[in-house]
C-alpha positions in Angstrom: -3.5 33.8 27.0 -0.9 31.3 28.2 -3.6 28.7 28.5 -4.5 29.2 24.6 -0.9 28.7 24.0 -0.5 25.6 25.9 -3.9 24.1 24.4 -2.4 24.7 20.7 0.4 23.4 21.2 -0.9 20.2 22.7 -3.0 20.4 19.8 -0.2 20.7 17.4 1.6 18.0 19.2 -0.9 15.4 18.8 -1.5 16.1 15.2 2.0 15.4 14.5 1.8 12.2 16.7 -0.9 10.8 15.0 0.8 11.0 11.3 4.2 10.2 12.9 3.0 6.9 14.8 1.3 6.2 11.1 4.4 6.1 9.6 6.5 4.5 11.5 3.7 2.2 11.9 4.9 1.1 8.2 2.7 4.2 6.8 -0.5 1.8 8.2 -0.2 -0.4 5.0 -1.4 -3.5 7.5 -5.2 -3.3 8.6 -3.7 -4.6 12.4 -1.5 -1.7 12.0 -4.4 0.7 11.6 -6.3 -0.2 14.3 -5.3 1.1 17.2 -5.1 4.8 15.7 -8.8 4.6 14.0 -9.5 3.3 17.7 -7.7 7.1 18.6 -9.6 8.9 16.2 -13.3 7.3 16.7 -12.9 8.0 19.8 -12.0 11.6 19.5 -14.6 12.2 16.8 -17.8 10.5 19.1 -16.3 12.2 22.0 -16.7 15.7 20.4 -20.0 15.3 18.3 -21.7 14.2 21.9 -20.0 16.7 23.6 -21.5 19.2 21.0 -24.8 17.5 20.8 -25.1 17.9 24.5 -23.6 21.3 24.3 -26.1 22.6 21.4 -23.9 21.9 19.1 -21.3 24.4 20.2 -18.0 23.1 19.4 -15.1 24.6 21.2 -12.2 25.9 19.2 -9.1 27.1 22.0 -11.4 30.3 23.3 -13.7 30.6 20.8 -17.0 28.2 19.5 -19.1 27.5 17.1 -22.5 26.2 16.3 -22.1 23.9 13.3 -20.7 20.8 12.2 -19.0 21.0 8.6 -20.5 19.0 5.7 -17.2 18.9 3.7 -15.3 16.9 6.1 -18.2 14.4 6.4 -17.8 13.0 2.6 -15.9 10.3 3.6 -18.8 8.3 4.7 -20.2 8.4 1.7 -17.0 6.1 0.8 -17.6 4.1 3.8 -21.6 3.8 2.4 -20.0 2.6 -1.0 -18.4 -0.1 0.5 -21.3 -1.2 2.8 -23.3 -1.4 -0.1 -21.1 -4.3 -1.2 -22.0 -5.8 2.3 -25.6 -6.6 1.0 -24.3 -8.5 -1.5 -21.6 -11.0 -1.5 -17.7 -9.3 -1.1 -15.1 -11.3 -2.2 -13.8 -10.5 1.2 -16.2 -9.6 3.9 -13.1 -8.7 6.3 -11.6 -6.5 3.6 -14.9 -5.0 3.4 -15.4 -3.8 6.8 -11.5 -2.4 7.0 -12.6 -0.4 4.0 -15.6 1.2 6.0 -13.4 1.2 9.0 -10.5 3.0 6.9 -13.1 5.7 5.6 -15.2 5.9 8.5 -12.2 7.1 10.4 -10.9 9.6 8.2 -13.7 11.3 8.1 -13.7 11.9 12.0 -10.3 12.9 11.3 -10.9 15.5 8.5 -14.2 16.9 10.6 -11.6 16.9 14.0 -8.6 18.9 12.0 -11.3 21.3 10.4 -12.7 22.2 13.5 -9.4 22.7 14.9 -8.0 24.8 12.5 -11.1 26.9 11.8 -9.3 29.2 14.8 -6.6 31.1 12.8 -4.3 30.7 15.6 -4.5 26.8 15.8 -4.0 26.9 11.7 -0.5 28.8 12.1 0.8 25.9 13.9 -1.0 23.7 11.6 1.9 23.5 8.8 4.3 22.6 11.3 2.6 19.5 12.6 2.5 18.2 8.8 6.4 19.4 8.5 7.8 17.6 11.7 6.1 14.4 10.4 7.8 15.0 6.8 11.1 15.6 9.2 10.7 12.7 10.9 9.7 9.9 7.6 13.0 11.3 6.2 15.4 11.4 9.2 14.4 7.7 9.4 15.1 6.8 6.1 18.6 8.3 5.7 19.1 6.8 9.4 18.1 3.4 8.1 20.2 3.9 5.0 23.3 4.0 6.7 22.4 1.5 9.5 22.2 3.6 12.3 18.2 2.6 12.6 17.0 -0.5 12.7 14.2 -1.4 11.0 12.9 -4.0 9.3 13.1 -3.5 5.3 14.2 -0.2 5.7 16.1 -0.6 2.3 15.3 -3.1 0.3 18.3 -5.1 -1.4 18.0 -6.5 -5.3 20.1 -8.5 -7.2 18.0 -7.4 -10.6 19.2 -4.5 -12.6 15.7 -4.6 -13.3 14.6 -3.8 -10.4 17.8 -1.7 -8.6 20.3 -0.3 -10.5 22.0 0.6 -7.2 21.1 -3.2 -6.1 19.2 -1.5 -2.9 16.5 1.2 -2.9 15.6 3.3 0.3 11.7 2.4 1.3 12.2 4.5 4.5 9.4 3.4 7.4 6.6 2.3 4.1 8.9 -0.2 3.0 8.2 0.7 -0.4 10.2 2.8 -2.2 7.8 4.1 -4.8 5.2 4.9 -2.1 8.2 6.8 0.4 9.6 8.6 -2.7 6.0 10.0 -3.7 5.8 11.4 -0.2 9.4 12.7 -0.2 8.5 14.1 -3.3 5.4 15.8 -1.7 7.6 17.4 0.9 9.8 18.4 -1.4 7.6 20.2 -3.7 6.9 22.1 -0.4 9.9 23.1 0.5 10.5 24.6 -3.0 7.1 26.7 -2.3 8.1 27.6 1.4 11.6 28.6 -0.3 10.4 31.3 -3.4 7.3 32.6 -1.2 8.0 32.0 2.3 9.2 34.3 4.9 12.9 34.4 6.3 11.8 30.7 8.6 10.3 29.3 5.7 13.3 29.7 3.6 15.8 28.4 6.6 13.9 25.4 6.7 13.5 24.6 3.1 17.1 25.4 2.6 18.0 22.9 5.3 15.9 19.8 3.8 15.6 20.3 0.4 18.4 18.7 -0.3 18.1 15.8 2.3 14.4 15.4 0.3 15.9 15.2 -3.5 18.6 12.8 -2.1 16.0 10.3 -0.4 14.0 10.5 -3.6 16.9 9.8 -5.4 18.2 6.8 -3.4 14.5 5.2 -4.0 15.0 4.8 -7.9 11.6 5.6 -8.0 10.7 7.1 -11.6 7.2 7.4 -10.9 7.8 9.5 -8.0 9.9 11.7 -10.4 7.3 12.2 -12.7 4.6 13.2 -10.0 7.3 15.8 -8.6 7.8 17.1 -12.3 4.4 17.4 -12.9 4.0 19.5 -9.7 6.6 21.5 -9.7 5.0 22.3 -13.4 1.2 23.2 -11.6 3.1 25.1 -8.6 4.8 27.3 -11.3 1.7 27.9 -12.7 -0.7 28.5 -9.3 2.3 30.5 -8.2 0.6 34.2 -7.5 3.2 36.2 -8.9 5.6 36.2 -11.3 8.9 36.3 -9.1 7.1 33.7 -7.3 7.7 31.7 -10.1 11.0 32.0 -11.0 12.3 32.2 -7.6 10.4 28.6 -7.3 12.4 26.9 -10.4 15.2 28.2 -9.5 14.9 26.8 -6.0 14.2 23.8 -7.4 17.1 23.5 -10.5 19.9 23.9 -7.4 18.6 21.8 -5.3 19.1 18.7 -7.7 22.6 19.1 -7.9 22.7 18.6 -4.3 20.0 15.9 -4.0 22.6 13.5 -6.6 25.8 14.6 -5.0 24.3 13.5 -1.3 22.8 10.1 -2.9 26.0 9.4 -4.9 27.7 9.7 -1.0 25.2 7.6 0.4 25.9 4.9 -2.4 29.5 5.0 -1.6 28.8 4.6 2.1 26.5 1.3 1.3 29.1 -0.1 -1.3 31.6 -0.1 1.3 32.7 3.7 2.2 31.5 3.7 5.3 32.0 6.7 7.3 33.2 8.2 3.9 30.3 8.3 2.3 28.4 9.4 5.0 31.0 12.4 5.8 30.1 13.2 2.0 26.9 13.0 2.1 26.6 15.6 5.1 28.8 17.6 3.4 26.3 17.9 0.5 23.9 18.9 2.4 25.2 21.5 4.0 26.7 23.0 0.8 23.4 22.8 -0.5 21.9 24.1 2.4 24.2 26.7 2.2 23.9 27.5 -1.5 19.7 27.5 -1.2 20.0 29.8 1.8 22.7 32.2 0.5 20.6 32.6 -3.4 17.4 33.4 -1.3 18.8 36.4 0.7 20.7 37.5 -2.4 17.2 37.5 -4.1 15.4 39.3 -1.2 18.0 41.7 -0.6 18.1 42.4 -4.7 14.0 42.4 -4.3 14.3 45.1 -1.5 16.7 47.4 -3.4 14.4 47.1 -6.2 16.8 45.6 -8.5 15.9 42.1 -8.8 13.8 40.0 -10.5 10.8 42.5 -9.9 12.7 44.8 -12.3 13.9 42.4 -14.8 12.3 42.8 -18.5 10.1 39.7 -19.2 13.1 38.0 -21.9 15.5 38.4 -19.1 13.0 36.6 -17.1 12.3 34.0 -19.6 16.1 33.5 -20.4 16.6 33.2 -16.2 13.8 30.4 -16.1 14.8 28.7 -19.0 18.5 28.8 -18.0 17.1 26.6 -14.4 15.2 24.7 -16.2 17.6 23.6 -17.9 20.1 23.0 -15.1 16.9 21.1 -13.5 16.6 18.8 -16.3 20.3 18.4 -17.2 21.3 16.8 -13.8 17.8 14.5 -13.4 18.7 13.0 -16.9 22.3 12.5 -15.6 21.0 11.0 -12.5 19.1 8.9 -14.2 21.5 7.6 -16.6 24.0 7.1 -13.7 20.9 5.1 -11.9 20.8 3.5 -15.5 16.7 4.4 -15.4 16.2 3.9 -19.0 16.8 0.0 -18.9 14.5 -0.4 -16.1 12.2 1.3 -17.8 12.5 -0.5 -20.8 13.1 -4.0 -19.8 11.0 -6.6 -20.0 8.0 -7.5 -18.3 9.8 -5.9 -14.8 10.1 -2.5 -16.6 7.2 -0.2 -15.0 5.2 0.6 -18.2 5.2 -3.3 -19.6 4.2 -4.3 -16.0 2.2 -1.6 -15.1 -0.2 -2.7 -18.3 -0.1 -6.4 -17.3 -2.1 -5.8 -14.2 -4.1 -3.0 -15.5 -5.4 -5.4 -18.5 -6.1 -7.9 -16.1 -8.2 -5.7 -13.8 -10.3 -4.5 -16.2 -11.2 -8.1 -17.2 -12.2 -8.2 -13.5 -13.9 -5.0 -13.7 -16.0 -6.4 -16.3 -17.9 -8.9 -14.2 -19.1 -6.5 -11.8 -18.9 -2.8 -12.9 -21.7 -1.4 -10.9 -21.0 -1.7 -7.3 -17.5 -3.9 -7.4 -16.4 -6.7 -5.4 -15.9 -5.3 -2.0 -12.4 -4.1 -0.3 -9.7 -5.8 -0.8 -11.5 -7.5 -3.7 -8.0 -7.3 -6.3 -5.9 -9.3 -3.1 -8.4 -11.7 -3.0 -9.4 -12.5 -6.7 -6.8 -11.5 -8.8 -5.4 -15.4 -9.4 -8.6 -15.8 -10.6 -8.0 -13.2 -13.6 -3.9 -13.0 -14.0 -3.0 -13.8 -17.4 0.6 -14.5 -16.3 2.5 -15.6 -13.2 3.4 -12.4 -12.0 3.5 -11.9 -8.1 0.6 -8.9 -7.5 -1.2 -8.5 -4.7 -1.5 -4.7 -4.9 -3.1 -4.1 -8.8 -0.8 -0.6 -8.7 -2.8 1.7 -9.1 -5.3 3.6 -6.5 -8.3 4.7 -8.5 -8.0 0.9 -10.0 -8.2 -0.4 -6.5 -11.4 1.6 -6.0 -13.4 1.3 -9.1 -12.7 -3.1 -8.5 -13.6 -2.0 -5.1 -16.8 0.1 -5.6 -17.6 -0.3 -9.0 -18.2 3.0 -11.1 -20.3 4.1 -8.0 -17.7 4.2 -5.7 -15.4 5.9 -8.5 -18.1 8.6 -9.5 -19.0 9.0 -5.5 -14.9 9.4 -4.7 -14.3 12.0 -8.0 -17.1 13.8 -6.2 -15.3 14.1 -3.2 -12.0 14.8 -5.1 -13.6 17.9 -7.0 -15.3 19.4 -3.7 -11.8 19.3 -1.7 -9.8 20.6 -4.5 -12.5 23.7 -5.6 -11.8 24.4 -1.6 -8.7 24.7 -1.5 -8.3 26.2 -4.5 -10.6 29.3 -3.3 -8.5 30.1 -0.5 -4.6 29.1 -1.3 -4.6 27.6 -4.6 -1.0 26.8 -4.4 -1.6 24.1 -2.0 -2.8 21.9 -4.5 0.5 21.2 -6.2 2.2 18.9 -3.5 -1.5 17.5 -3.0 -1.0 16.7 -7.0 2.1 14.6 -6.3 0.2 12.3 -3.9 -2.5 11.9 -6.2 -1.1 11.4 -9.2 1.6 9.3 -8.3 -1.6 7.0 -7.0 -2.6 6.6 -10.1 0.4 4.3 -11.4 1.1 2.5 -7.8 -0.7 1.9 -4.7 0.0 4.8 -2.3 -3.7 5.4 -1.7 -3.5 1.4 0.4 -1.5 3.2 2.6 -4.1 4.7 5.7 -1.2 7.4 6.7 -0.6 8.3 3.3 -4.1 9.5 3.4 -4.1 11.2 7.0 -1.2 13.0 5.6 -3.1 14.0 2.6 -6.3 14.9 4.6 -4.2 17.1 7.1 -3.3 18.7 3.8 -6.7 19.6 3.0 -8.0 20.3 6.0 -5.4 22.7 6.9 -6.2 24.6 3.2 -9.7 24.2 3.1 -10.5 25.1 6.3 -13.1 28.0 7.1 -11.9 30.9 9.3 -14.9 31.6 10.7 -18.8 30.7 10.1 -20.5 32.3 7.6 -23.8 34.1 8.7 -26.6 32.5 7.1 -25.2 29.1 6.5 -26.1 27.3 10.0 -29.4 24.7 9.3 -29.7 23.0 12.9 -31.4 20.3 11.6 -28.8 19.0 9.2 -26.3 20.0 11.6 -27.9 17.7 14.3 -28.2 15.1 11.4 -24.3 15.5 10.1 -23.3 15.7 14.3 -25.5 12.4 14.8 -24.1 10.3 11.4 -20.4 11.0 12.7 -21.2 10.0 15.9 -23.1 6.9 15.3 -20.0 5.9 12.7 -18.0 6.3 14.8 -19.4 4.4 17.4 -19.9 1.3 15.2 -16.4 2.0 13.8 -15.0 1.7 17.3 -16.5 -1.7 18.4 -15.9 -3.3 15.0 -11.8 -2.0 15.4 -11.6 -2.8 19.1 -12.3 -6.5 17.9 -10.3 -6.5 14.8 -7.3 -5.1 16.9 -8.1 -8.1 19.4 -7.7 -10.7 17.5 -4.8 -8.9 16.0 -3.2 -8.8 19.1 -4.1 -12.5 20.1 -2.4 -13.2 16.5 0.4 -11.7 17.2 0.8 -13.4 20.5 0.6 -16.6 18.4 2.9 -15.9 16.4 5.3 -15.5 19.1 4.2 -18.7 20.9 7.1 -21.6 20.7 4.3 -24.5 21.8 1.5 -25.6 19.3 -1.1 -25.5 22.6 -0.3 -21.8 23.2 -0.5 -20.9 19.4 -3.6 -22.7 19.2 -5.3 -21.1 21.7 -4.5 -17.5 20.8 -5.8 -18.4 17.1 -8.8 -19.3 18.4 -9.2 -16.5 21.0 -8.4 -14.4 17.6 -11.4 -16.4 15.8 -13.7 -15.3 18.5 -13.0 -11.4 18.2 -13.0 -11.7 14.3 -14.6 -14.6 12.8 -14.5 -12.8 9.9 -10.8 -13.3 9.4 -10.1 -16.0 7.1 -6.0 -15.6 7.3 -7.2 -16.6 11.3 -9.2 -19.9 10.0 -6.5 -21.0 7.4 -3.6 -20.8 10.2 -5.5 -22.5 12.9 -6.8 -25.5 10.9 -4.0 -27.4 11.1 -3.1 -27.3 14.7 -6.7 -28.8 15.4 -6.4 -32.7 16.1 -9.5 -33.2 14.1 -10.3 -33.2 10.6 -13.8 -32.8 11.9 -13.2 -29.3 13.4 -10.8 -28.4 10.9 -13.3 -29.2 8.1 -15.9 -27.3 10.2 -13.9 -24.2 11.1 -12.5 -23.9 7.5 -16.2 -24.6 6.1 -17.4 -21.7 8.2 -15.0 -19.1 7.4 -16.8 -19.4 3.3 -19.9 -17.3 4.4 -17.0 -14.4 4.5 -15.0 -15.4 1.8 -16.4 -17.7 -1.0 -13.9 -17.1 -3.5 -10.5 -17.1 -1.1 -8.1 -19.6 -2.4 -6.6 -20.2 1.0 -9.6 -21.0 2.0 -10.9 -23.3 -0.5 -7.9 -24.9 -0.6 -7.4 -25.9 2.9 -10.9 -27.1 3.0 -10.3 -29.3 0.1 -7.2 -31.0 1.8 -9.5 -31.7 5.1 -12.3 -33.2 3.3 -10.0 -35.3 1.3 -8.4 -36.7 5.0 -11.6 -37.4 5.7 -12.4 -39.5 3.1 -15.2 -37.1 1.0 -13.8 -37.6 -2.3 -16.9 -35.6 -4.2 -16.8 -33.0 -2.1 -12.5 -33.2 -1.9 -12.6 -32.7 -5.6 -15.0 -30.0 -6.0 -13.0 -27.7 -3.6 -10.2 -28.8 -5.2 -10.9 -27.8 -8.9 -12.3 -24.5 -7.2 -9.0 -23.7 -5.3 -7.2 -24.3 -8.7 -9.4 -22.1 -10.7 -9.0 -19.3 -8.1 -5.2 -19.6 -8.3 -3.7 -21.4 -11.0 -0.4 -19.8 -11.3 0.3 -21.1 -7.6 2.8 -23.8 -7.2 1.8 -24.5 -3.9 -1.7 -24.8 -4.8 -1.0 -27.3 -7.4 1.3 -29.5 -5.7 -1.2 -30.1 -2.8 -4.2 -30.5 -4.6 -2.5 -33.4 -7.0 -0.7 -35.0 -3.8 -4.1 -34.9 -1.5 -6.4 -37.0 -4.5 -3.1 -38.9 -4.5 -3.1 -39.8 -1.1 -7.0 -40.3 -0.8 -6.6 -43.2 -3.7 -4.5 -45.2 -1.7 -6.4 -44.6 1.4 -9.6 -45.6 -0.4 -8.2 -48.3 -2.1 -6.4 -49.6 1.2 -10.6 -49.6 2.7 -11.5 -52.3 -0.3 -13.1 -49.1 -2.7 -11.3 -49.6 -5.6 -13.9 -47.7 -7.6 -13.4 -44.7 -5.3 -9.6 -45.3 -5.3 -9.7 -45.2 -9.3 -11.7 -42.1 -9.4 -9.7 -40.6 -7.0 -6.7 -41.5 -8.9 -8.0 -39.7 -12.6 -8.7 -36.9 -10.4 -5.3 -36.8 -9.1 -3.9 -37.4 -13.1 -6.6 -35.0 -14.4 -4.5 -32.2 -11.7 -1.2 -32.9 -12.8 -2.1 -33.2 -17.2 -4.1 -29.4 -16.3 -0.6 -28.2 -14.4 1.6 -29.8 -16.9 -0.2 -27.7 -19.7 -0.1 -24.6 -17.9 3.0 -24.8 -17.0 4.1 -25.5 -21.4 2.0 -22.2 -21.7 3.9 -20.5 -19.4 7.2 -21.4 -21.0 5.8 -20.6 -24.4 5.4 -17.2 -23.2 7.2 -14.4 -25.0 9.2 -13.2 -21.6 6.8 -13.5 -19.8 6.0 -12.1 -15.7 6.7 -14.9 -14.2 7.9 -13.6 -10.4 5.7 -16.2 -8.6 8.2 -18.6 -10.7 5.2 -20.8 -12.0 6.8 -24.4 -12.9 6.4 -28.0 -12.7 7.6 -29.5 -9.2 9.2 -32.7 -8.3 6.8 -33.4 -5.3 3.9 -33.6 -8.1 4.9 -35.0 -10.3 5.8 -37.9 -7.8 2.3 -37.9 -7.0 1.3 -37.8 -10.3 3.2 -41.0 -10.9 1.7 -42.9 -7.9 -1.6 -41.5 -9.7 -0.6 -43.1 -12.9 0.7 -46.4 -11.4 -3.1 -47.0 -9.4 -4.9 -46.7 -12.7 -2.2 -49.2 -14.4 -0.7 -46.9 -16.5 2.9 -48.3 -15.6 4.6 -46.7 -18.6 3.6 -42.9 -17.9 4.5 -43.7 -14.2 7.8 -45.0 -15.1 8.4 -42.1 -17.7 8.0 -39.5 -14.2 10.0 -41.9 -11.6 13.1 -41.6 -14.3 13.5 -37.9 -14.9 12.9 -37.5 -11.2 15.7 -40.2 -10.9 17.6 -38.6 -13.5 17.7 -34.8 -12.7 18.2 -35.8 -8.7 15.3 -34.4 -7.9 16.1 -33.2 -4.0 14.3 -35.4 -1.8 12.2 -37.2 -4.6 15.4 -39.5 -6.2 15.3 -42.1 -3.4 11.6 -42.5 -3.0 11.5 -42.5 -7.2 13.9 -45.3 -6.8 11.7 -47.3 -4.9 8.4 -47.1 -6.8 10.2 -48.0 -9.8 11.1 -50.8 -8.0 7.8 -51.6 -6.8 6.9 -51.4 -10.5 9.3 -53.9 -11.6 11.7 -52.0 -12.9 15.4 -50.5 -11.6 16.7 -47.4 -11.4 18.5 -47.7 -14.8 
């Protein structure tokens, strides 16, 4: 018995530890952080599967053994296969596609391990404790970070624009993104309400203590999407609650949490705005008062039920009245809080407003989807290609819809597979504990309008939730098929072995890049980046970082050109290669590369400026070598780049309220380079106009050079 309890505690601690570590490492948003966790999951999954194969497929669960491998946890391998199909074509990013395959393979291992572990009823009884522990860890981290008691990068995001934050600061938690953090807080908050309404004394106590802090943290994120997902999840939870009194208690608990949550947030904002410890004490007071009210209300309702004078004896009219009053209190508090946060202005304000900005992203993503509707573009497709499709110069490394991202990555095939997987999971939970679908719906619903699914940590949380409530208590007799079981176990073992190999190389490269970032000497940085490239040659970002450190232009060109095998449409890679070819004097190749870079990322000031400067320098070099025709051709290319850049700047300026997060505008460096190109072509008047503009507005760093060039052209600065 003692051994069983020890094993059970160790397993629960391990699950909580993985979820907590995933949260701490920025929710595993970055693949460089995810590799280590993936390695652990691959190793565990492969070990369990291989051990099971060696024992005739007997998988130990505490002191019980099972002779089967469940099929439904292996379904994420279907998504890994969809990304694998992308590798057979030419994906936008080979590395991004492999990383996506790694994630889905790791999800299959994680889900299978949890399912095997939670088949044991005793293990499963501890399962929610592991999940709740990770939620409390996320919650405490956010609150400690808000008051500055926990140093963590970007745990609170500061904004000067009221369209981005009414309070000037938004809580991002360990995830560093308020909307995703708000969705996770909403997930746990809804679960606290369910525990308060339908659980026992321990669940009610935990819910009473944590509901107000969860609600306050949600308010501090200022995430309207998370709030909407919470309300939708609450409505679903009420509909799925088994008993009428549970439904009423669920609404009552939610209604009486909201005032405390807003009070806690007000105290926190007071501390943020100079209130110091006074704000912290106000927050603590709101939490204590809210917990006391919630627990006292729960005790009163329980006592009334036992005396058969409570909610079960209320006539329908009185139940409806209580539910309606509670719902009005809930909605009123939310409206008051939203008005205090200035949400109305943020919802409708310009292109940064939620609806307008999302529609802009989705419209461009739809155009992208139409170019490869069946199998998509592979992993990281939007991040790699959005510059080619964006209609306005917004900042948009994420498409802000998890399902749209899957559609772009894997096409209709992948979206259909993903939908089928979700249907299987939802059906299993529906058959066993359908009210558990409500918290999951919060995360899945919010993912439709944001990039929560880009966080592997959120996926681990969601999959743990599905596994907890979908696992079989025991094997159903007659369902065991030895051949299929062997295939399933072998498939996961093989996939995990491949994943461990790929993740090991990815992790080695990531560690070498981190060491390069810490290196002070250029030689040491170059050595570490070479090491990283040797470990993971498909990573184009490593090649772009290494190229400027290489002393020979020929080697730079060779390193960058090799990267096109993996990322043929990477704008940074193509630009760097074009610059290297321009330095080598290869005019035709340089022009072609730079034009392609401008096509891939036309709204980048840096790319536009670099292309003009490179061709202008090449024109000067060729003229110095005596190649007049080549110099003129290079200068004409530089001028054509500039004129297209100028036309694009005017196009953006003519837009009504453009989404110009990239601050796309003409640069002084581009104007100076164009002036030199005009002069090279003998178009002196056009060169003088640009140079005088630089002088008149006293362009920083360029006024003196413009004056000098004007003198060379026979014209003074006046």
